[in-house]
C-alpha positions in Angstrom: 2.0 -51.9 44.2 1.4 -55.2 45.9 -0.9 -58.0 44.6 0.0 -57.3 41.0 -1.2 -60.8 39.8 -4.7 -60.5 41.3 -8.0 -59.2 39.8 -7.6 -55.7 41.2 -3.8 -55.7 40.8 -4.0 -56.4 37.1 -6.6 -53.7 36.7 -4.3 -51.3 38.6 -1.4 -52.3 36.3 -3.4 -51.3 33.2 -4.5 -48.0 34.8 -0.9 -47.2 35.8 0.4 -48.1 32.4 -1.3 -45.0 31.1 -0.7 -42.9 34.1 1.8 -40.0 34.5 3.6 -41.5 37.5 7.3 -41.4 36.8 8.1 -44.8 38.3 5.8 -47.7 38.8 6.9 -51.0 40.5 4.6 -53.9 40.3 5.0 -56.7 42.8 3.2 -60.0 42.8 3.5 -62.7 45.6 6.7 -64.0 44.1 8.4 -60.6 43.9 7.3 -59.5 47.4 6.0 -61.6 50.2 4.0 -59.1 52.2 4.3 -61.2 55.3 8.1 -60.9 55.2 9.1 -57.9 57.4 12.6 -57.5 56.0 11.4 -57.8 52.4 8.6 -55.2 53.0 10.9 -52.7 54.7 13.5 -53.1 51.9 10.8 -52.6 49.2 9.4 -49.4 50.8 12.4 -47.8 52.4 13.5 -45.7 49.5 10.1 -44.2 48.5 10.2 -41.0 50.6 7.3 -38.6 51.0 6.4 -38.6 47.4 6.0 -42.4 47.3 2.7 -44.2 47.3 2.1 -47.9 48.1 -1.1 -49.3 46.5 -1.9 -52.5 48.5 -3.9 -54.8 46.3 -2.6 -57.9 48.1 -5.0 -59.9 50.3 -6.7 -63.1 51.3 -10.0 -63.0 49.4 -11.5 -66.4 49.9 -14.2 -65.6 52.4 -15.3 -69.2 53.1 -11.8 -70.6 53.4 -11.0 -68.0 56.0 -13.4 -69.7 58.4 -11.1 -72.8 58.5 -7.9 -70.9 58.1 -8.3 -68.0 60.4 -4.7 -67.6 61.3 -3.5 -67.6 57.7 -6.2 -65.1 56.6 -5.4 -62.8 59.5 -1.6 -63.0 58.8 -2.2 -61.8 55.2 -5.1 -59.3 55.8 -4.0 -58.1 59.2 -0.4 -58.6 60.3 1.0 -58.1 56.8 -0.9 -54.8 56.4 0.7 -53.8 59.7 4.1 -54.4 58.2 3.3 -52.3 55.2 1.9 -49.5 57.2 4.8 -49.5 59.6 7.3 -49.4 56.7 5.4 -46.6 55.0 5.4 -44.6 58.2 9.2 -45.0 58.5 9.7 -44.1 54.8 7.2 -41.2 54.9 5.3 -42.8 52.0 1.5 -42.9 51.6 -0.4 -46.2 51.9 -3.6 -46.9 50.0 -5.2 -50.1 51.3 -8.3 -52.0 50.2 -10.8 -53.2 52.7 -14.3 -54.6 52.6 -18.0 -54.0 53.4 -17.8 -57.2 55.5 -16.4 -55.3 58.4 -20.1 -54.6 59.1 -23.0 -56.9 59.8 -22.8 -58.1 63.4 -25.8 -59.7 65.2 -28.4 -57.2 66.3 -30.4 -56.9 69.5 -33.1 -59.3 68.3 -31.2 -62.3 69.7 -31.1 -65.8 68.3 -28.3 -64.8 66.0 -30.5 -62.3 64.1 -28.7 -59.7 62.1 -30.0 -56.1 62.2 -29.3 -54.3 58.9 -28.9 -50.5 59.1 -31.8 -48.2 58.4 -29.7 -46.6 55.7 -26.2 -47.0 54.4 -23.2 -47.4 56.7 -21.3 -44.2 57.1 -17.5 -44.2 57.0 -17.4 -43.8 60.8 -20.1 -46.3 61.6 -19.2 -48.8 64.3 -17.7 -52.0 62.8 -18.7 -55.5 63.8 -17.9 -58.3 61.3 -19.7 -61.6 61.4 -17.1 -63.8 59.8 -13.4 -64.5 60.0 -12.6 -62.7 56.7 -14.3 -59.5 57.9 -12.4 -59.7 61.2 -9.1 -60.2 59.4 -9.7 -57.2 57.2 -10.7 -55.0 60.2 -7.3 -55.8 61.7 -5.7 -54.5 58.6 -7.8 -51.3 58.7 -6.7 -50.7 62.3 -3.1 -51.1 61.3 -3.3 -48.5 58.6 -5.1 -46.0 60.8 -2.6 -46.6 63.7 0.7 -46.4 61.8 -0.3 -44.0 59.0 -2.7 -41.4 60.5 -1.4 -38.6 58.3 -0.9 -40.5 55.0 -2.9 -43.7 55.2 -6.1 -44.5 53.2 -8.5 -47.3 53.7 -10.8 -47.9 50.8 -13.7 -50.2 51.6 -15.2 -51.8 48.6 -17.7 -54.6 47.8 -18.8 -57.2 45.3 -15.9 -56.6 43.0 -16.0 -57.9 39.4 -13.9 -57.4 36.3 -11.9 -59.0 33.5 -9.4 -60.9 35.6 -9.7 -63.8 38.0 -12.8 -65.4 39.4 -15.7 -63.2 40.2 -19.5 -63.4 40.4 -20.3 -61.9 37.0 -17.9 -64.0 35.0 -19.1 -67.1 36.9 -22.8 -66.4 36.0 -21.9 -65.9 32.4 -20.0 -69.2 32.4 -23.0 -71.0 33.8 -25.2 -69.8 30.9 -23.4 -72.3 28.7 -24.2 -75.3 30.8 -27.4 -74.4 32.7 -30.8 -73.4 31.3 -31.7 -71.7 34.6 -29.5 -70.5 37.5 -30.8 -70.0 41.1 -29.2 -66.9 42.7 -29.6 -65.5 46.2 -32.0 -62.6 46.4 -31.8 -61.7 50.1 -28.3 -60.3 50.3 -28.0 -56.7 49.3 -24.8 -54.8 48.3 -23.1 -52.6 45.8 -21.5 -54.4 42.8 -18.3 -52.5 41.9 -16.1 -52.7 38.8 -12.5 -53.3 39.8 -11.3 -51.0 37.0 -13.2 -48.1 38.7 -11.7 -48.9 42.1 -8.2 -49.0 40.5 -8.8 -45.6 38.9 -9.9 -44.1 42.2 -6.8 -45.5 44.0 -4.5 -43.9 41.5 -6.4 -40.6 41.7 -6.0 -40.6 45.5 -2.3 -41.2 45.1 -2.0 -38.1 43.0 -4.3 -35.8 44.9 -3.7 -36.9 48.5 -7.0 -35.9 50.1 -7.5 -36.1 53.9 -6.4 -39.5 55.1 -8.7 -42.1 56.7 -11.6 -44.3 55.6 -13.4 -43.9 52.3 -16.1 -46.1 50.8 -15.1 -46.9 47.2 -18.3 -48.7 46.0 -20.8 -48.1 43.2 -23.8 -46.0 44.1 -27.2 -47.7 44.5 -27.8 -51.2 45.7 -29.1 -54.6 44.4 -29.1 -58.3 45.3 -26.9 -61.0 43.8 -30.1 -62.0 41.9 -30.5 -58.5 40.6 -26.8 -58.3 39.5 -27.1 -61.7 37.7 -30.2 -60.6 35.8 -28.5 -57.3 34.8 -25.4 -59.2 33.6 -27.5 -61.6 31.5 -29.3 -58.7 30.0 -26.1 -56.9 29.1 -24.7 -60.1 27.6 -27.7 -60.5 25.4 -29.1 -63.4 27.4 -32.6 -63.9 28.7 -32.6 -62.5 32.3 -35.6 -64.7 33.2 -33.1 -67.7 33.2 -32.1 -66.3 36.6 -34.3 -67.4 39.4 -34.5 -66.0 42.9 -33.4 -68.1 45.9 -32.7 -67.6 49.6 -29.4 -67.6 51.5 -30.7 -70.7 53.4 -30.8 -72.6 50.1 -27.0 -72.2 49.7 -25.4 -72.8 53.1 -21.8 -71.6 53.2 -19.1 -71.8 55.9 -18.9 -68.1 56.4 -22.1 -66.1 57.2 -22.8 -63.1 55.0 -24.4 -59.8 56.1 -27.9 -59.5 54.6 -27.4 -55.9 53.7 -24.0 -54.1 53.8 -24.6 -50.9 51.8 -22.0 -48.3 52.3 -22.5 -44.5 52.2 -20.0 -42.3 50.2 -20.3 -39.0 52.0 -16.6 -38.4 52.5 -15.8 -38.1 48.8 -17.6 -34.8 48.5 -15.6 -33.3 51.4 -12.4 -34.5 49.8 -13.3 -32.9 46.4 -14.1 -36.2 44.6 -17.3 -37.3 43.0 -18.9 -40.5 44.3 -18.6 -43.6 42.1 -21.3 -44.1 39.6 -24.5 -46.1 40.0 -23.8 -49.9 39.8 -26.1 -50.4 36.8 -24.3 -47.8 34.7 -20.9 -49.1 35.9 -21.8 -52.7 34.8 -22.9 -51.5 31.4 -19.6 -49.7 30.9 -17.7 -52.8 31.9 -19.5 -54.8 29.3 -19.0 -52.2 26.6 -15.2 -52.1 27.6 -15.0 -55.8 26.9 -14.4 -56.8 30.5 -16.1 -60.2 30.1 -14.8 -61.1 26.6 -12.7 -64.2 26.5 -8.9 -63.9 26.4 
């Protein structure tokens, strides 16, 4: 597993600790530089057809990617190509995490307008990212599909939160201690997803090996950042009315965000898996599991 020190990587480590896999190797950035071709080939070469690489490494700073496009693309694109090529040569499976931000390009309305889909994006919907981060992740997707057509998995996820690292839910809870009210964007719609549930799904795929290709590993349902913040305050025993709605225009950022990037999950049923649970139920389970307790 790559990216062992990150939010998703640490969740994966805990899931794998109780898993029946005979051998688990955890690699953070110090142990494995995924941009180093020799190191990647050496790490993967002995896995064989029963081996699985869980790629939780990646450039995740969406705004910084606008100013550091080359660096972001190296990590999210070229490095994934190295992993995918090494997995192909070794015969190992590759499970790679991507993003909803591969969608959201300007629509036919002109003037930079963005046309959200009538319904959720299907797994085979045309991609068209609107920021450098999304473009870098799309390059990684393409590498997996090119080099590992028979044993490569792309799991698109969105709005991850959890116990480890910086994430929206923990940030909102932290602001409660210093702000009486918090303004939160209400015109971006997505699917908040608990990193622990994504980790479990990745491990399940490694065991069951469904048909390869793209899957959408996101919670069911949809909400805005404002809706998520209110739900988090409610579950934390705080007054949700302390959260106030705002527009994206009130918080200009270097990287544009798609106003609605809801992903469909139809491929899971064909693969014999259940879709992930509704985002509201998932968030409640995360709180009950102590995902936002200090320490």
